[in-house]
N, C-alpha and C positions, 0 to 999 in steps of 0.2 A: 503494500499498499503506500502511495507516495504522501508526501508531508501535506500537500494539498488537497488529497482526498481524505486525508485523516482530519483535516481540519473542517471539511464539508460534513464528514460524518458525525463529528461532534456537534457540529452546528444542528445538523438535521434532528440528532436526538433532542437537543434543547429546545428546538422548535416544535416538538412533537407536543409539547406543554401547550402550544398555540392550537394544535388539532383538538386537544380536550377542551381548551378555552371555547374555541368556536361550537363544538359539537354541544357541550353544556349550556351554553348561554341560548343556542336556538332550538334545541330539541323540545323545549318547553312550548313552541308554537304548535305543536301537533298535539300536545296534551291540554292546552288552553280550553276549547270548548268542551271536551269530556268531562274535565275537572270542575268546570263552571256548572254543568249540569248535575254532575254526582254530589257534590258538596252545597250546591245552592247557597252561595254565600252573596254578601252584599258587594256592588261594584267597589267600594273601596276595599274592602277584605280582599276581594279577588285580587284587585291591583297591587296591594302592599304585600300581603301574605303569600299569595300564590305566584304571582307574575315577576313582581319585582323584588322579591326577598332574596333570591339569588344575587341580584344587583348591589343589594345593600351590603351582602356578604363581599362582593368584589371591593366595595369601599373601603370596608374593614381592612381586607386583605392588601389592596392597595396603599392605604394609609400607612399601615403598619409593616409591610413587607419589606422596606428598606432595612429595618433594624435587624431581623435576623440575616438577611442577606450580607450585611456588612460584618455582623458579630461572627457568624458560623460559617460563612462561605457560600458561593454561588451554588457549588455541587450538592451539599446537604439540602439546601432548601429546595432545589428543584427535585430531589428524591420525595421530600415531605408534601409536596404539592401533588405527586401521584398518589398518596396514599388518601390525601383529602378526597380527589375525584373519586377513587374507588368507592370510599365509605359513601360519599354522597350519592352516587349513583346507585348502589344497592339500597340504601335507606330508604330513597324518595320512591323507589318502586314498590318497596314492600310498606309504605306509609297506609296506616289505617285511618288517619284523619288529617284535617288540613293543617293542624299544628305542627304534628311530627313530620309532615311532608316539608312544611316552611323551614323547618329545623335542618332537615339534611340539604333542602335547595341553599340553604344559608352556607353550610360547610361547603359544598360545592363551589359557590361564590367567593368564598375566602380563598380557595385553591386559584380560581380565576384570577382574583385580585394580585395575589402575590405572583403568579406566573407573569402578569403582565409587567411587573418590575424586574424579574430576576432573570427571565429567559433572554429579553432584548439586552440587558446588561452583560450577560454572559457571552452571548454571540459576539457582541461589539468588542468585547475585551479579548477574544481569542482569534479576531479578524485582522487582515492587513487593510490597509486604507483604500487597495485598488478594488478590493471585493467585498468589502464592508456593509455597503448598501444592499447588494445582492443576498449575503449571508443573513443579516437582521431581517430583510424583508421576507425571508423563508418562513420567519415566525407568523408574519401576516398571511404568507401563503398557506400556511396550516391551519391558520384560524378560518380561512375561507373554504378550505378543503374540509375542515371539521363541519362547516355550516352546511357544505353540499351534502355530505355523508347523512347529517342530522335530516335534511330534508328528505333525503332518499330512504332512509330508515324509517321515517314516519309514515311515508307514502306506503311502503311495502308492508309495513306492519299494520296498517290500518285494515281491520277485518281478522286479524291474524287470531284474535282472542276475545272478541266481543267486547263486552264492558271493559276488559283489562287490557285492552291493547295499549292505552297509555302507560301502563307499567312496564311492559316491554319496550317501549320507546325510551324511557327513561333508564331502565336497568342496562341495558345493553351495552353503554358506556363503560361498564366496569372492564370490559374485555380491553380494549385499548389503553384503559387505565392502568392496567397490571402489566400489560407489555412495557410501556412506557417506563413505569417506576423501575422495573427490572433492568431495561436497557441504560437507564441514567446512571447505574452504579459504577458503568464501565468509563464514563467522560473524565478527562482531567479537570483539575480544580483552575479556576482563572488565574494566569501568572500575574495579572495586575493586582489581584486581591491577595496573591501570596506575597508580593513585593510591600503594598500599601498597608496591610493589615496585618501580616505575619512577619514581615522583613526577612522572609526565606528566599535570598537571593538564587540559591543553588537550585531549589525547587522550581521557583519560576524560570530559571534559564533552561533547565531540563524540557519543562512544558513548552517554552518558546522554541526551542531546537526541533521538539517533535513537531510543532505546528509549521516547520520551515520557514522560519525567521532567519535571513541570511546571515546576521551579525547580531546575536542575542545577547552579548555582553553590552554592545552599544544600546540596544534596545533597552536593557535593564538600566543603563545609566540614564536614558532619555525619561523613562518611567519615573526613576527617583527623583530626577531634576524637576521635572511637573510636579512632583508629591513630595517636595522638600521639607513642608511644614508636617512633621510627624505627629502633631496633636490629633487628638480623635475630633470628627466633626458631629457635633450634636445636633438635633433638630432646632435648637435655639440659633446656633451657630450658622446653621444653612441658611435660614430665614434673615437673619440679622446681617449677614455678609452683603455690603452693599455691589462687591464685584460679581455675585451671584444674580443681582437684581434683573440684568437683561436676560440670561438663560431661562430664569423662573419664569419671567413674563411672556418669553416665546414657548415655554412648555403650556404654561395656562391658556395661550390663545390656541395653539394647534390642537391641545386635548378638547377644549369646550367647543370650538367650530366643528370638530369631528361629529361630537352627538348633535349639534344644533343643525347637522345637515339633515337628520331624521332617520339616520342608517339604522339605529336599533330600533326604532319605532316601526319602521318596514318590517324589518327581519323578524320582529317578535310577533307583529300582527299581520304579516304577509296573508295567511289563509283568511283571516276575518275581513280585510281590505278587499280582496278578490271577491269574496261571497257578496259583499256590499254593491261589488260592480257587476253582480249578477252570474256569478258561477257557482256550482254546486260545490259541497264539501269536497269530494274527490278531485274534482276539476282544480279546486283552489290550491289542494295540495301538491297536485302534479304541476301547476304553474309557479308554486314555491320552489319547486327543482329547478325549473328553468331560472329562476332568480339566483339561485345557488350555482347554477353553471355559468351564468354570465359574469358571476363574482369570480368564479375561479378562472375564467378565460382571460379578463382583464387584469386579474392579479398578475398573470403571467407577462401581460404586456408591461405593468409596472415594474415588475423583477427586472425584465430586459433593459427598461431605460432607466433606471433609477441611477447607476453608475454611469450612464451614458450622458443623458440630457440633462441630469441632476434633478435634485429635490424641488427646487423652486418652479422649474417647468412643468413638472407633473402636477403641482398643486394649481398652477394656473389654467391647466387644461380642465383638471378636476372641477374646479371652482366654474368654469365657464358650463360644464356640461351639467353641473349640479343646478345653475341657475334656469336652464334651459327646460330640464326634464321636470323638476320640481313647479315650475311654472305651468307646464302642459298638464301635469297631474291633477294640479288645482283647477285647471280648465275643464279637466276631463269630469270632474265631481260636480264642478259648478254647472255644466250645460248637458250632465248626464250622458257623456259621448259613448259610453259602451266600453265593455271589457276588452276588447282588442285594442282599442286607442290607448286606454288607460296601463295596459300590460307593456306596450311598447316603450313608453315614456317611463316605466317604472324599470325596465330593464335599461334604458340609457343612464337612468340614475346609478343603478348599480354599478354600470361599466365606468361612470365618471368617478364613484367613490373606490372602485378596486384601483384603478391606475393612478388616483390621486391620493386623496388623504388617507385611504387604507394602505397603500404601499409606503407612504412616506412617515406617518406618524411616530410609530415605534422605533424607526430608524433614527429620526431626528432626535428624538428625546433621549435616545441613547448615547447620541453624539456631544450633545452641547454642555454636558456638565463634566467637571474635573474628576479624576480619578477616585479621590478620596470622597467626592460628594455623588457620584454618578447613581449609586443604589438609591440615596435619598432622592435625588433629582429625578430618576424614572418613578419613585414612589409618588411623589409629587404630582407629575404630570399624568399618571395612570389614577391617582385617586380623583383628580379633577375629572378626567375621561368618565369615571365610573360614577361620580355623584350627579353629573348631568345626565347619564345614562339611566340611571335609577330614578331620578325625578320623573324624566320623560315618560318612563314605562309604568311608574306609578299612576300619574295623572290621565293616561290615555284611557283606561275603561271609564273613568268619571266623565270624560268630555264625550265618549263614544258610546255611552249606554243607552240601548235602544229606547229606555222608557223617559229616562231623566237626564239624559246627557245633554250638556250644554251645546255641543255641536253635532247632535245625532242626525240632524237634517243637513249640516253644513260643514262636512269634513274637508271640503276645498281649503276652509280657513287655515288648518294646520299646515297644509303643504304650502301654502303662500307665505306663512310665518317662516317656514325653513327656507323658502327661496330667497326673503329678505336677508336671513341671516348668511346664506352664501354668497350674497351680494357684498356684504360687510367683509365676508373672508377674503373676497377677490381684491379688495382695497388693501386689506392687510397684507397680503402675500406680496401686492405690488410695491409697497411702501416699507415693510419692515422686516420682510422673511430673508435671513441670509443663506447663501449657498455654502454647503458643506462636503460636496462632492469632491472625492480624492483628496481629501485634506486629514492628516494623521489627528487621532484624539486630542494630542498634547498640542498640535498647532492649532486646533479648534479654539483651545483655552485662550490662546495668545490673539486669535482674531477677535473674540468676544471681550477682551479687556479683562479676563480673569487673572493671569499671571501679573 
C-alpha cells in the first residue's frame, strides 16, 4: 500500500462517521408519519420529542465534542461515537413509548454532533494541502451517501413488517455502526494532536512518515512553530482571544447560512412536502430517493472542483442555484403548479447545496482555526449549524400542522424566506469569504492574522 493510499484509507474510515451522520439524521423521515399515527401526540410534542430530539442531541454533542477531542485524542472519540450510533439504532427500534424513543434518538444525535467535530478535524490534520479539500469533503460525501441509503432503506422496508416497518428502518443502522466501530480501531492518531497535546514528537514523526510527508522533521518543526504557545486553550480563551474573532465569525456565518438554506427542512420533511404537492405516500418516498441521488451526484461534482476551482467559487455557484430553486419552489406552492414542476426545482436546490455549501462547510471550518484551537473551533461551527437545524426542525410541524398550522395553506412563505436568506449569503460570500484552496493549515493562520 502506498502512503497516499494509506492516507486515503484512514480518511475514508474517519469519513464513515459521516455516513452514519447522514443515515441517522434522515432515516427519521420514513418513520415520521407512522410514529405520528402510532402515538398521536400534539404537533409540538411530535416536533420536539420525535423529530428534533436527535438534533438537540447534536447540539450537545457539537457544543461539548471539542473537549474530549482535545483531551483524549481524535481516534478514541471516533471510536466512541460508533458505540453511540449502535446503542441509538437498537434502542430507537425497540422503543415502546415516545419518551424512550426520544431518549435513544437523543443519544444518536450526540454521536452526530461529536462526529461533526472530530471527523473533519482528524481528516484535515492527516492530509496534505494539495488534497485536503477532497479528503475532508469525503466526510460530506459520506453524509450524502448515508442520506441516500436511508431513503432507499425506508423505501424498500415500507410494507416489510406492517406497523413495525419504522422499527426496521431505524434499527438497521446498527449494522454499519458496528462495522465502523471496528474499523476505526486501526487508524493512527492525528500527528498534530500528538505534537500539540502530548508533545510526542517521535510518534508524530512516525505517523507523518506513514502518511507520506516528504520531510517529516521539517513538518514537525512547522507544526511546533505554529503552536509555540504550549498553554492549554480553554473555552474562555477561545472566545476571548481577539485574534480568533475573524475565524469565529466566518464559522458562524457559513454554519448558520447552511441551515437557513432550508436543507434539513427539505430532507426531514421531503415525503410530507411531496404528499402535499399531490403524490401518494409510496410515490413521495420514491421521489425522496431521487433527492438523495441528486445529492450524491452533485457531491461528486463538489469533490472534483473543491481543490480545483476553490471554496469561494463553489459557494457562489451554490448561492445562485439556491436563490433560483427556492424562489421557484415558493412559486410552485403559491400557484399550485403541480408535483413535476415542484420536484424539478427541489432537485435543482439539492444540486446547488451538494456542490456548494454541502461540499464546503466542513472543509472550511476545519481549515480556519489554529492547531491548538481546531477542535474547539470545529465544535463552535458545528454547534451553530445544529442549533439552527434543531430550531427549524422543531417549529416546522407547528407551522405546517394541517389543523392549526400558521402556514398550513401557505407553505410558499417558508421557501420565500429561505430564498431571501440565500440572497444574503451571496452578498456575504462576495464580500467577506476568504479562499483557502492549496494553502497549508499553518499558512491559513497567517492569512487570517492569527499568528
